[in-house]
N, CA, C and O atoms as a GROMACS GRO file, in nm:
protein
  616
    1MET      N    1   9.323   0.797  17.675
    1MET     CA    2   9.412   0.746  17.768
    1MET      C    3   9.454   0.879  17.848
    1MET      O    4   9.492   0.978  17.786
    2GLN      N    5   9.447   0.879  17.970
    2GLN     CA    6   9.497   0.981  18.078
    2GLN      C    7   9.637   0.975  18.063
    2GLN      O    8   9.704   0.871  18.068
    3ILE      N    9   9.681   1.094  18.044
    3ILE     CA   10   9.846   1.096  18.047
    3ILE      C   11   9.870   1.138  18.175
    3ILE      O   12   9.802   1.233  18.215
    4PRO      N   13   9.966   1.083  18.260
    4PRO     CA   14   9.986   1.135  18.386
    4PRO      C   15  10.088   1.254  18.388
    4PRO      O   16  10.193   1.261  18.323
    5LEU      N   17  10.039   1.343  18.470
    5LEU     CA   18  10.110   1.486  18.479
    5LEU      C   19  10.163   1.481  18.629
    5LEU      O   20  10.124   1.393  18.705
    6VAL      N   21  10.253   1.579  18.669
    6VAL     CA   22  10.320   1.598  18.793
    6VAL      C   23  10.225   1.654  18.894
    6VAL      O   24  10.245   1.634  19.014
    7ALA      N   25  10.103   1.735  18.843
    7ALA     CA   26  10.005   1.771  18.930
    7ALA      C   27   9.899   1.796  18.832
    7ALA      O   28   9.907   1.774  18.711
    8ASP      N   29   9.790   1.848  18.900
    8ASP     CA   30   9.671   1.876  18.813
    8ASP      C   31   9.724   1.972  18.717
    8ASP      O   32   9.822   2.041  18.745
    9ALA      N   33   9.658   1.980  18.596
    9ALA     CA   34   9.682   2.074  18.481
    9ALA      C   35   9.700   2.220  18.519
    9ALA      O   36   9.797   2.287  18.485
   10LYS      N   37   9.579   2.272  18.605
   10LYS     CA   38   9.567   2.392  18.653
   10LYS      C   39   9.674   2.433  18.721
   10LYS      O   40   9.703   2.553  18.718
   11ASP      N   41   9.753   2.343  18.794
   11ASP     CA   42   9.843   2.387  18.887
   11ASP      C   43  10.015   2.373  18.813
   11ASP      O   44  10.116   2.385  18.882
   12LEU      N   45  10.018   2.353  18.695
   12LEU     CA   46  10.142   2.328  18.622
   12LEU      C   47  10.209   2.472  18.588
   12LEU      O   48  10.137   2.565  18.552
   13ASP      N   49  10.342   2.484  18.601
   13ASP     CA   50  10.399   2.608  18.552
   13ASP      C   51  10.440   2.573  18.420
   13ASP      O   52  10.456   2.674  18.352
   14TYR      N   53  10.466   2.443  18.345
   14TYR     CA   54  10.512   2.411  18.228
   14TYR      C   55  10.452   2.271  18.189
   14TYR      O   56  10.455   2.173  18.264
   15VAL      N   57  10.399   2.272  18.066
   15VAL     CA   58  10.364   2.160  18.024
   15VAL      C   59  10.373   2.150  17.846
   15VAL      O   60  10.329   2.232  17.766
   16ASN      N   61  10.425   2.057  17.824
   16ASN     CA   62  10.440   2.019  17.680
   16ASN      C   63  10.427   1.863  17.620
   16ASN      O   64  10.502   1.774  17.658
   17ALA      N   65  10.342   1.846  17.540
   17ALA     CA   66  10.308   1.706  17.472
   17ALA      C   67  10.325   1.710  17.331
   17ALA      O   68  10.271   1.799  17.264
   18GLN      N   69  10.392   1.624  17.282
   18GLN     CA   70  10.421   1.612  17.144
   18GLN      C   71  10.420   1.476  17.108
   18GLN      O   72  10.476   1.396  17.183
   19SER      N   73  10.358   1.433  16.992
   19SER     CA   74  10.331   1.300  16.929
   19SER      C   75  10.385   1.294  16.768
   19SER      O   76  10.394   1.383  16.684
   20LEU      N   77  10.412   1.167  16.761
   20LEU     CA   78  10.445   1.130  16.624
   20LEU      C   79  10.420   0.983  16.599
   20LEU      O   80  10.456   0.898  16.680
   21THR      N   81  10.348   0.951  16.472
   21THR     CA   82  10.304   0.820  16.446
   21THR      C   83  10.438   0.749  16.395
   21THR      O   84  10.510   0.803  16.312
   22LEU      N   85  10.464   0.627  16.448
   22LEU     CA   86  10.561   0.548  16.404
   22LEU      C   87  10.543   0.454  16.323
   22LEU      O   88  10.429   0.412  16.308
   23PRO      N   89  10.642   0.403  16.256
   23PRO     CA   90  10.602   0.298  16.135
   23PRO      C   91  10.560   0.166  16.189
   23PRO      O   92  10.485   0.088  16.130
   24ARG      N   93  10.614   0.145  16.310
   24ARG     CA   94  10.562  -0.002  16.376
   24ARG      C   95  10.548   0.043  16.537
   24ARG      O   96  10.590   0.145  16.592
   25ASP      N   97  10.477  -0.064  16.591
   25ASP     CA   98  10.472  -0.064  16.748
   25ASP      C   99  10.578  -0.097  16.832
   25ASP      O  100  10.645  -0.196  16.803
   26ILE      N  101  10.607  -0.029  16.934
   26ILE     CA  102  10.712  -0.044  17.018
   26ILE      C  103  10.657   0.002  17.153
   26ILE      O  104  10.569   0.087  17.169
   27THR      N  105  10.726  -0.070  17.255
   27THR     CA  106  10.694  -0.014  17.376
   27THR      C  107  10.739   0.119  17.444
   27THR      O  108  10.817   0.186  17.377
   28ALA      N  109  10.706   0.167  17.560
   28ALA     CA  110  10.742   0.294  17.576
   28ALA      C  111  10.891   0.276  17.623
   28ALA      O  112  10.968   0.368  17.592
   29LEU      N  113  10.942   0.172  17.694
   29LEU     CA  114  11.084   0.181  17.738
   29LEU      C  115  11.148   0.133  17.617
   29LEU      O  116  11.271   0.141  17.627
   30GLN      N  117  11.110   0.089  17.511
   30GLN     CA  118  11.184   0.062  17.384
   30GLN      C  119  11.217   0.210  17.323
   30GLN      O  120  11.331   0.249  17.296
   31ALA      N  121  11.100   0.282  17.308
   31ALA     CA  122  11.115   0.429  17.267
   31ALA      C  123  11.223   0.496  17.329
   31ALA      O  124  11.301   0.564  17.262
   32TRP      N  125  11.234   0.482  17.450
   32TRP     CA  126  11.308   0.551  17.564
   32TRP      C  127  11.451   0.514  17.532
   32TRP      O  128  11.545   0.594  17.531
   33ASN      N  129  11.459   0.393  17.507
   33ASN     CA  130  11.604   0.347  17.470
   33ASN      C  131  11.661   0.386  17.351
   33ASN      O  132  11.777   0.425  17.338
   34ILE      N  133  11.577   0.376  17.261
   34ILE     CA  134  11.613   0.436  17.110
   34ILE      C  135  11.681   0.586  17.135
   34ILE      O  136  11.795   0.621  17.103
   35ALA      N  137  11.570   0.670  17.206
   35ALA     CA  138  11.584   0.809  17.233
   35ALA      C  139  11.726   0.828  17.276
   35ALA      O  140  11.809   0.893  17.212
   36MET      N  141  11.751   0.763  17.395
   36MET     CA  142  11.865   0.796  17.488
   36MET      C  143  11.993   0.720  17.455
   36MET      O  144  12.098   0.745  17.515
   37GLN      N  145  11.982   0.627  17.358
   37GLN     CA  146  12.110   0.567  17.316
   37GLN      C  147  12.222   0.628  17.274
   37GLN      O  148  12.339   0.595  17.294
   38SER      N  149  12.170   0.735  17.206
   38SER     CA  150  12.273   0.842  17.144
   38SER      C  151  12.212   0.984  17.151
   38SER      O  152  12.166   1.033  17.048
   39PRO      N  153  12.209   1.049  17.265
   39PRO     CA  154  12.134   1.169  17.291
   39PRO      C  155  12.164   1.287  17.163
   39PRO      O  156  12.270   1.289  17.102
   40ILE      N  157  12.061   1.373  17.138
   40ILE     CA  158  12.094   1.455  17.023
   40ILE      C  159  12.220   1.560  17.053
   40ILE      O  160  12.261   1.602  17.161
   41PRO      N  161  12.261   1.582  16.937
   41PRO     CA  162  12.373   1.672  16.939
   41PRO      C  163  12.378   1.786  17.028
   41PRO      O  164  12.276   1.855  17.027
   42GLY      N  165  12.472   1.824  17.104
   42GLY     CA  166  12.473   1.931  17.185
   42GLY      C  167  12.404   1.918  17.339
   42GLY      O  168  12.402   2.003  17.428
   43MET      N  169  12.352   1.788  17.339
   43MET     CA  170  12.275   1.764  17.471
   43MET      C  171  12.379   1.734  17.569
   43MET      O  172  12.353   1.776  17.682
   44ALA      N  173  12.508   1.663  17.555
   44ALA     CA  174  12.586   1.676  17.658
   44ALA      C  175  12.646   1.807  17.705
   44ALA      O  176  12.670   1.828  17.824
   45THR      N  177  12.667   1.886  17.618
   45THR     CA  178  12.720   1.991  17.649
   45THR      C  179  12.618   2.096  17.732
   45THR      O  180  12.655   2.177  17.817
   46ALA      N  181  12.494   2.077  17.692
   46ALA     CA  182  12.381   2.154  17.753
   46ALA      C  183  12.375   2.105  17.895
   46ALA      O  184  12.364   2.191  17.982
   47MET      N  185  12.381   1.967  17.932
   47MET     CA  186  12.385   1.908  18.048
   47MET      C  187  12.479   1.964  18.157
   47MET      O  188  12.456   2.002  18.272
   48TRP      N  189  12.610   1.957  18.071
   48TRP     CA  190  12.724   2.007  18.143
   48TRP      C  191  12.726   2.157  18.206
   48TRP      O  192  12.766   2.188  18.318
   49LEU      N  193  12.681   2.232  18.115
   49LEU     CA  194  12.646   2.380  18.135
   49LEU      C  195  12.538   2.367  18.242
   49LEU      O  196  12.573   2.412  18.352
   50ARG      N  197  12.414   2.316  18.235
   50ARG     CA  198  12.325   2.304  18.338
   50ARG      C  199  12.372   2.278  18.460
   50ARG      O  200  12.331   2.346  18.553
   51ASP      N  201  12.474   2.169  18.486
   51ASP     CA  202  12.539   2.141  18.621
   51ASP      C  203  12.630   2.230  18.661
   51ASP      O  204  12.654   2.233  18.782
   52ARG      N  205  12.693   2.310  18.582
   52ARG     CA  206  12.770   2.418  18.632
   52ARG      C  207  12.711   2.538  18.695
   52ARG      O  208  12.747   2.591  18.800
   53ILE      N  209  12.604   2.577  18.607
   53ILE     CA  210  12.534   2.695  18.670
   53ILE      C  211  12.444   2.665  18.784
   53ILE      O  212  12.444   2.738  18.883
   54SER      N  213  12.356   2.545  18.771
   54SER     CA  214  12.309   2.490  18.885
   54SER      C  215  12.382   2.475  18.996
   54SER      O  216  12.327   2.494  19.104
   55GLY      N  217  12.506   2.442  18.990
   55GLY     CA  218  12.588   2.427  19.124
   55GLY      C  219  12.603   2.547  19.182
   55GLY      O  220  12.620   2.542  19.304
   56TRP      N  221  12.601   2.660  19.132
   56TRP     CA  222  12.625   2.801  19.182
   56TRP      C  223  12.524   2.815  19.292
   56TRP      O  224  12.554   2.880  19.392
   57PHE      N  225  12.403   2.757  19.278
   57PHE     CA  226  12.296   2.760  19.344
   57PHE      C  227  12.253   2.638  19.451
   57PHE      O  228  12.147   2.626  19.512
   58ASN      N  229  12.373   2.550  19.451
   58ASN     CA  230  12.370   2.442  19.556
   58ASN      C  231  12.269   2.313  19.500
   58ASN      O  232  12.233   2.223  19.575
   59VAL      N  233  12.240   2.320  19.390
   59VAL     CA  234  12.166   2.230  19.298
   59VAL      C  235  12.267   2.110  19.259
   59VAL      O  236  12.372   2.132  19.198
   60ALA      N  237  12.222   1.968  19.303
   60ALA     CA  238  12.293   1.866  19.253
   60ALA      C  239  12.322   1.852  19.112
   60ALA      O  240  12.238   1.883  19.027
   61PRO      N  241  12.433   1.806  19.083
   61PRO     CA  242  12.460   1.771  18.922
   61PRO      C  243  12.377   1.651  18.883
   61PRO      O  244  12.363   1.553  18.956
   62ILE      N  245  12.326   1.663  18.770
   62ILE     CA  246  12.238   1.538  18.720
   62ILE      C  247  12.331   1.472  18.604
   62ILE      O  248  12.281   1.372  18.553
   63LYS      N  249  12.429   1.503  18.566
   63LYS     CA  250  12.524   1.448  18.473
   63LYS      C  251  12.470   1.402  18.346
   63LYS      O  252  12.543   1.331  18.278
   64GLY      N  253  12.350   1.432  18.301
   64GLY     CA  254  12.309   1.400  18.178
   64GLY      C  255  12.262   1.284  18.155
   64GLY      O  256  12.219   1.226  18.254
   65PHE      N  257  12.254   1.231  18.058
   65PHE     CA  258  12.200   1.090  17.984
   65PHE      C  259  12.333   0.991  17.967
   65PHE      O  260  12.433   1.026  17.906
   66SER      N  261  12.319   0.867  18.029
   66SER     CA  262  12.430   0.790  18.020
   66SER      C  263  12.433   0.686  17.867
   66SER      O  264  12.527   0.620  17.823
   67GLY      N  265  12.326   0.699  17.826
   67GLY     CA  266  12.311   0.612  17.705
   67GLY      C  267  12.278   0.461  17.720
   67GLY      O  268  12.261   0.385  17.626
   68ALA      N  269  12.271   0.427  17.856
   68ALA     CA  270  12.270   0.276  17.903
   68ALA      C  271  12.129   0.246  17.865
   68ALA      O  272  12.031   0.315  17.894
   69LEU      N  273  12.130   0.135  17.799
   69LEU     CA  274  11.988   0.067  17.756
   69LEU      C  275  11.938  -0.004  17.869
   69LEU      O  276  12.019  -0.049  17.950
   70ARG      N  277  11.811  -0.021  17.887
   70ARG     CA  278  11.746  -0.080  17.987
   70ARG      C  279  11.649  -0.202  17.934
   70ARG      O  280  11.555  -0.171  17.861
   71GLY      N  281  11.668  -0.329  17.966
   71GLY     CA  282  11.590  -0.421  17.935
   71GLY      C  283  11.457  -0.425  17.999
   71GLY      O  284  11.353  -0.460  17.943
   72ALA      N  285  11.468  -0.388  18.117
   72ALA     CA  286  11.334  -0.392  18.204
   72ALA      C  287  11.373  -0.294  18.313
   72ALA      O  288  11.486  -0.277  18.356
   73VAL      N  289  11.254  -0.228  18.354
   73VAL     CA  290  11.260  -0.136  18.487
   73VAL      C  291  11.142  -0.168  18.563
   73VAL      O  292  11.039  -0.221  18.520
   74GLN      N  293  11.168  -0.130  18.685
   74GLN     CA  294  11.042  -0.134  18.781
   74GLN      C  295  11.020  -0.008  18.858
   74GLN      O  296  11.114   0.070  18.867
   75VAL      N  297  10.923   0.014  18.907
   75VAL     CA  298  10.883   0.144  19.003
   75VAL      C  299  10.985   0.145  19.089
   75VAL      O  300  11.019   0.044  19.151
   76GLY      N  301  11.047   0.273  19.101
   76GLY     CA  302  11.153   0.290  19.190
   76GLY      C  303  11.308   0.290  19.145
   76GLY      O  304  11.400   0.333  19.214
   77ASP      N  305  11.319   0.241  19.027
   77ASP     CA  306  11.441   0.212  18.961
   77ASP      C  307  11.498   0.366  18.919
   77ASP      O  308  11.418   0.459  18.920
   78LYS      N  309  11.609   0.384  18.889
   78LYS     CA  310  11.674   0.494  18.855
   78LYS      C  311  11.721   0.481  18.707
   78LYS      O  312  11.802   0.393  18.676
   79ILE      N  313  11.675   0.562  18.620
   79ILE     CA  314  11.734   0.597  18.483
   79ILE      C  315  11.803   0.727  18.464
   79ILE      O  316  11.754   0.838  18.443
   80ASP      N  317  11.912   0.694  18.473
   80ASP     CA  318  12.002   0.843  18.495
   80ASP      C  319  11.947   0.917  18.606
   80ASP      O  320  11.938   0.867  18.718
   81PHE      N  321  11.912   1.036  18.578
   81PHE     CA  322  11.867   1.144  18.711
   81PHE      C  323  11.718   1.114  18.740
   81PHE      O  324  11.665   1.162  18.841
   82PHE      N  325  11.647   1.031  18.648
   82PHE     CA  326  11.510   1.009  18.686
   82PHE      C  327  11.478   0.886  18.759
   82PHE      O  328  11.543   0.782  18.754
   83THR      N  329  11.358   0.911  18.835
   83THR     CA  330  11.313   0.791  18.911
   83THR      C  331  11.186   0.732  18.815
   83THR      O  332  11.112   0.807  18.752
   84VAL      N  333  11.176   0.613  18.815
   84VAL     CA  334  11.057   0.527  18.745
   84VAL      C  335  10.954   0.553  18.842
   84VAL      O  336  10.987   0.528  18.958
   85GLU      N  337  10.826   0.601  18.821
   85GLU     CA  338  10.715   0.641  18.883
   85GLU      C  339  10.602   0.507  18.851
   85GLU      O  340  10.534   0.450  18.936
   86ALA      N  341  10.605   0.484  18.733
   86ALA     CA  342  10.506   0.390  18.652
   86ALA      C  343  10.564   0.350  18.529
   86ALA      O  344  10.630   0.425  18.457
   87VAL      N  345  10.533   0.207  18.502
   87VAL     CA  346  10.571   0.129  18.388
   87VAL      C  347  10.490   0.029  18.340
   87VAL      O  348  10.452  -0.059  18.417
   88GLY      N  349  10.455   0.028  18.218
   88GLY     CA  350  10.390  -0.060  18.141
   88GLY      C  351  10.428  -0.081  17.986
   88GLY      O  352  10.520  -0.019  17.933
   89GLU      N  353  10.360  -0.163  17.928
   89GLU     CA  354  10.397  -0.184  17.790
   89GLU      C  355  10.400  -0.055  17.694
   89GLU      O  356  10.485  -0.035  17.607
   90GLY      N  357  10.305   0.019  17.721
   90GLY     CA  358  10.276   0.154  17.656
   90GLY      C  359  10.310   0.267  17.744
   90GLY      O  360  10.278   0.379  17.702
   91LEU      N  361  10.361   0.260  17.845
   91LEU     CA  362  10.389   0.378  17.958
   91LEU      C  363  10.504   0.367  18.022
   91LEU      O  364  10.551   0.262  18.065
   92LEU      N  365  10.561   0.493  18.032
   92LEU     CA  366  10.675   0.465  18.124
   92LEU      C  367  10.678   0.627  18.190
   92LEU      O  368  10.682   0.721  18.111
   93VAL      N  369  10.676   0.647  18.300
   93VAL     CA  370  10.675   0.771  18.395
   93VAL      C  371  10.796   0.796  18.465
   93VAL      O  372  10.840   0.712  18.544
   94LEU      N  373  10.853   0.900  18.444
   94LEU     CA  374  10.974   0.943  18.500
   94LEU      C  375  10.980   1.068  18.557
   94LEU      O  376  10.943   1.171  18.501
   95THR      N  377  11.037   1.058  18.692
   95THR     CA  378  11.019   1.210  18.772
   95THR      C  379  11.158   1.231  18.822
   95THR      O  380  11.239   1.140  18.842
   96ALA      N  381  11.180   1.375  18.844
   96ALA     CA  382  11.288   1.422  18.915
   96ALA      C  383  11.242   1.549  18.997
   96ALA      O  384  11.190   1.650  18.951
   97ARG      N  385  11.272   1.521  19.130
   97ARG     CA  386  11.203   1.634  19.220
   97ARG      C  387  11.313   1.678  19.303
   97ARG      O  388  11.388   1.589  19.344
   98ASP      N  389  11.338   1.800  19.338
   98ASP     CA  390  11.410   1.858  19.424
   98ASP      C  391  11.348   1.995  19.470
   98ASP      O  392  11.244   2.030  19.416
   99ARG      N  393  11.400   2.069  19.560
   99ARG     CA  394  11.354   2.193  19.617
   99ARG      C  395  11.313   2.311  19.530
   99ARG      O  396  11.240   2.403  19.567
  100HIS      N  397  11.384   2.295  19.383
  100HIS     CA  398  11.335   2.411  19.321
  100HIS      C  399  11.223   2.357  19.214
  100HIS      O  400  11.139   2.434  19.166
  101LEU      N  401  11.227   2.231  19.183
  101LEU     CA  402  11.100   2.186  19.098
  101LEU      C  403  11.077   2.060  19.090
  101LEU      O  404  11.156   1.980  19.142
  102ASP      N  405  10.974   2.021  19.028
  102ASP     CA  406  10.933   1.889  19.019
  102ASP      C  407  10.899   1.872  18.886
  102ASP      O  408  10.815   1.945  18.835
  103VAL      N  409  10.968   1.762  18.808
  103VAL     CA  410  10.953   1.744  18.668
  103VAL      C  411  10.885   1.593  18.651
  103VAL      O  412  10.909   1.494  18.721
  104MET      N  413  10.796   1.602  18.543
  104MET     CA  414  10.765   1.442  18.515
  104MET      C  415  10.761   1.435  18.365
  104MET      O  416  10.714   1.527  18.297
  105THR      N  417  10.806   1.334  18.318
  105THR     CA  418  10.818   1.329  18.173
  105THR      C  419  10.751   1.164  18.159
  105THR      O  420  10.790   1.064  18.219
  106THR      N  421  10.655   1.174  18.074
  106THR     CA  422  10.553   1.049  18.067
  106THR      C  423  10.600   1.032  17.914
  106THR      O  424  10.615   1.130  17.840
  107VAL      N  425  10.622   0.904  17.873
  107VAL     CA  426  10.637   0.857  17.746
  107VAL      C  427  10.533   0.737  17.740
  107VAL      O  428  10.524   0.646  17.823
  108THR      N  429  10.459   0.754  17.629
  108THR     CA  430  10.344   0.674  17.578
  108THR      C  431  10.351   0.606  17.468
  108THR      O  432  10.403   0.677  17.382
  109THR      N  433  10.319   0.483  17.422
  109THR     CA  434  10.316   0.438  17.287
  109THR      C  435  10.173   0.357  17.273
  109THR      O  436  10.151   0.253  17.337
  110TYR      N  437  10.092   0.408  17.195
  110TYR     CA  438   9.952   0.338  17.178
  110TYR      C  439   9.913   0.349  17.030
  110TYR      O  440   9.896   0.460  16.981
  111ASP      N  441   9.898   0.247  16.964
  111ASP     CA  442   9.859   0.243  16.841
  111ASP      C  443   9.968   0.300  16.741
  111ASP      O  444   9.936   0.370  16.645
  112ARG      N  445  10.072   0.272  16.763
  112ARG     CA  446  10.199   0.330  16.700
  112ARG      C  447  10.218   0.497  16.703
  112ARG      O  448  10.297   0.562  16.635
  113VAL      N  449  10.140   0.537  16.786
  113VAL     CA  450  10.176   0.680  16.836
  113VAL      C  451  10.246   0.698  16.946
  113VAL      O  452  10.194   0.661  17.051
  114LEU      N  453  10.372   0.756  16.951
  114LEU     CA  454  10.464   0.776  17.023
  114LEU      C  455  10.432   0.926  17.105
  114LEU      O  456  10.420   1.027  17.036
  115THR      N  457  10.421   0.934  17.228
  115THR     CA  458  10.389   1.074  17.286
  115THR      C  459  10.496   1.108  17.394
  115THR      O  460  10.534   1.026  17.477
  116ILE      N  461  10.535   1.219  17.387
  116ILE     CA  462  10.623   1.253  17.517
  116ILE      C  463  10.552   1.370  17.570
  116ILE      O  464  10.517   1.466  17.502
  117THR      N  465  10.530   1.356  17.705
  117THR     CA  466  10.467   1.463  17.765
  117THR      C  467  10.554   1.511  17.892
  117THR      O  468  10.585   1.430  17.979
  118SER      N  469  10.589   1.637  17.898
  118SER     CA  470  10.661   1.693  18.026
  118SER      C  471  10.577   1.791  18.095
  118SER      O  472  10.505   1.870  18.034
  119SER      N  473  10.587   1.785  18.219
  119SER     CA  474  10.510   1.867  18.317
  119SER      C  475  10.600   1.907  18.440
  119SER      O  476  10.679   1.828  18.492
  120VAL      N  477  10.583   2.024  18.478
  120VAL     CA  478  10.672   2.086  18.571
  120VAL      C  479  10.600   2.180  18.672
  120VAL      O  480  10.522   2.266  18.632
  121ILE      N  481  10.627   2.163  18.797
  121ILE     CA  482  10.586   2.250  18.887
  121ILE      C  483  10.721   2.322  18.955
  121ILE      O  484  10.816   2.252  18.989
  122THR      N  485  10.722   2.458  18.971
  122THR     CA  486  10.833   2.503  19.002
  122THR      C  487  10.790   2.574  19.157
  122THR      O  488  10.684   2.631  19.184
  123HIS      N  489  10.901   2.551  19.244
  123HIS     CA  490  10.884   2.575  19.378
  123HIS      C  491  10.939   2.722  19.428
  123HIS      O  492  10.895   2.765  19.534
  124ASN      N  493  11.026   2.792  19.361
  124ASN     CA  494  11.089   2.921  19.400
  124ASN      C  495  11.131   2.976  19.268
  124ASN      O  496  11.110   2.921  19.159
  125TRP      N  497  11.197   3.098  19.288
  125TRP     CA  498  11.251   3.198  19.179
  125TRP      C  499  11.347   3.103  19.102
  125TRP      O  500  11.347   3.097  18.979
  126PHE      N  501  11.426   3.030  19.181
  126PHE     CA  502  11.536   2.966  19.097
  126PHE      C  503  11.475   2.852  18.986
  126PHE      O  504  11.534   2.830  18.881
  127GLY      N  505  11.359   2.790  19.022
  127GLY     CA  506  11.292   2.697  18.961
  127GLY      C  507  11.240   2.765  18.846
  127GLY      O  508  11.260   2.715  18.735
  128ARG      N  509  11.167   2.885  18.858
  128ARG     CA  510  11.116   2.949  18.755
  128ARG      C  511  11.213   3.019  18.643
  128ARG      O  512  11.184   3.031  18.524
  129ALA      N  513  11.334   3.061  18.706
  129ALA     CA  514  11.423   3.104  18.620
  129ALA      C  515  11.512   3.009  18.528
  129ALA      O  516  11.571   3.039  18.424
  130TYR      N  517  11.506   2.884  18.594
  130TYR     CA  518  11.571   2.771  18.548
  130TYR      C  519  11.476   2.728  18.424
  130TYR      O  520  11.531   2.708  18.316
  131MET      N  521  11.339   2.715  18.436
  131MET     CA  522  11.244   2.690  18.342
  131MET      C  523  11.251   2.773  18.202
  131MET      O  524  11.231   2.724  18.092
  132LEU      N  525  11.286   2.919  18.231
  132LEU     CA  526  11.269   3.027  18.109
  132LEU      C  527  11.352   2.949  18.004
  132LEU      O  528  11.283   2.899  17.916
  133PRO      N  529  11.474   2.930  17.996
  133PRO     CA  530  11.539   2.882  17.872
  133PRO      C  531  11.508   2.725  17.848
  133PRO      O  532  11.480   2.682  17.736
  134VAL      N  533  11.516   2.637  17.971
  134VAL     CA  534  11.461   2.524  17.957
  134VAL      C  535  11.361   2.489  17.889
  134VAL      O  536  11.374   2.397  17.808
  135GLY      N  537  11.221   2.565  17.909
  135GLY     CA  538  11.120   2.537  17.847
  135GLY      C  539  11.121   2.562  17.702
  135GLY      O  540  11.054   2.497  17.622
  136VAL      N  541  11.198   2.658  17.672
  136VAL     CA  542  11.190   2.702  17.538
  136VAL      C  543  11.286   2.589  17.450
  136VAL      O  544  11.256   2.559  17.334
  137ALA      N  545  11.385   2.539  17.508
  137ALA     CA  546  11.483   2.450  17.437
  137ALA      C  547  11.414   2.291  17.440
  137ALA      O  548  11.448   2.201  17.364
  138HIS      N  549  11.324   2.281  17.531
  138HIS     CA  550  11.287   2.140  17.560
  138HIS      C  551  11.188   2.114  17.434
  138HIS      O  552  11.185   2.004  17.379
  139LYS      N  553  11.116   2.208  17.398
  139LYS     CA  554  11.020   2.176  17.290
  139LYS      C  555  11.102   2.132  17.177
  139LYS      O  556  11.067   2.029  17.119
  140GLY      N  557  11.215   2.202  17.136
  140GLY     CA  558  11.296   2.144  17.018
  140GLY      C  559  11.358   2.019  17.052
  140GLY      O  560  11.375   1.947  16.954
  141ILE      N  561  11.402   1.965  17.173
  141ILE     CA  562  11.475   1.869  17.199
  141ILE      C  563  11.362   1.735  17.186
  141ILE      O  564  11.393   1.631  17.129
  142VAL      N  565  11.251   1.756  17.240
  142VAL     CA  566  11.137   1.676  17.222
  142VAL      C  567  11.100   1.634  17.078
  142VAL      O  568  11.096   1.515  17.046
  143TRP      N  569  11.071   1.740  16.986
  143TRP     CA  570  11.050   1.732  16.832
  143TRP      C  571  11.176   1.651  16.786
  143TRP      O  572  11.156   1.547  16.723
  144TRP      N  573  11.285   1.686  16.809
  144TRP     CA  574  11.404   1.626  16.769
  144TRP      C  575  11.398   1.463  16.783
  144TRP      O  576  11.417   1.381  16.694
  145THR      N  577  11.366   1.439  16.925
  145THR     CA  578  11.384   1.316  16.974
  145THR      C  579  11.279   1.227  16.909
  145THR      O  580  11.313   1.115  16.871
  146LEU      N  581  11.154   1.269  16.895
  146LEU     CA  582  11.055   1.213  16.823
  146LEU      C  583  11.090   1.149  16.702
  146LEU      O  584  11.073   1.030  16.676
  147ARG      N  585  11.151   1.255  16.613
  147ARG     CA  586  11.176   1.241  16.483
  147ARG      C  587  11.322   1.109  16.481
  147ARG      O  588  11.331   1.025  16.392
  148LYS      N  589  11.399   1.119  16.572
  148LYS     CA  590  11.488   1.038  16.589
  148LYS      C  591  11.443   0.896  16.597
  148LYS      O  592  11.482   0.810  16.518
  149VAL      N  593  11.360   0.875  16.694
  149VAL     CA  594  11.297   0.740  16.728
  149VAL      C  595  11.230   0.694  16.592
  149VAL      O  596  11.256   0.583  16.546
  150ALA      N  597  11.147   0.778  16.532
  150ALA     CA  598  11.069   0.722  16.400
  150ALA      C  599  11.171   0.685  16.293
  150ALA      O  600  11.155   0.582  16.227
  151ALA      N  601  11.285   0.774  16.273
  151ALA     CA  602  11.385   0.743  16.177
  151ALA      C  603  11.454   0.601  16.196
  151ALA      O  604  11.478   0.517  16.109
  152HIS      N  605  11.480   0.596  16.343
  152HIS     CA  606  11.543   0.459  16.371
  152HIS      C  607  11.455   0.330  16.339
  152HIS      O  608  11.503   0.219  16.318
  153LEU      N  609  11.354   0.353  16.337
  153LEU     CA  610  11.242   0.246  16.312
  153LEU      C  611  11.202   0.216  16.185
  153LEU      O  612  11.130   0.118  16.164
  154ALA      N  613  11.244   0.297  16.088
  154ALA     CA  614  11.200   0.324  15.946
  154ALA      C  615  11.281   0.211  15.869
  154ALA      O  616  11.270   0.201  15.747
   0.00000   0.00000   0.00000
């Protein structure tokens, strides 16, 4: 399966893909709902801090994750600060784009394997600086999120 990325792999400034085998099949939207119904500890604080620092550079606040569960989504719908770019039983593609960076998070579920892939293109020095700490933290956040989904299904 070809995983959608925000741009050609050679043009990306950041990419991270992590997978975990789940105890049973679920859809990509179900995986997202499980992951976001109660974000990992510290995430609300991290998002608050992101909004405060980014605000100094005239970046709109994203206000983090609401925890709202979605029964169904369509292309163009908003899930918190993300826009749904594609959706199917085993696919959920979310993007957030601004003048500093373009982010795509792709959630796939296939044969009980949940994969979260994030890809980013930065547009300027602020986007590059932003991704320095976020890129490092993001790997741990995804790792924790995958395990949280698997534990929920066990």
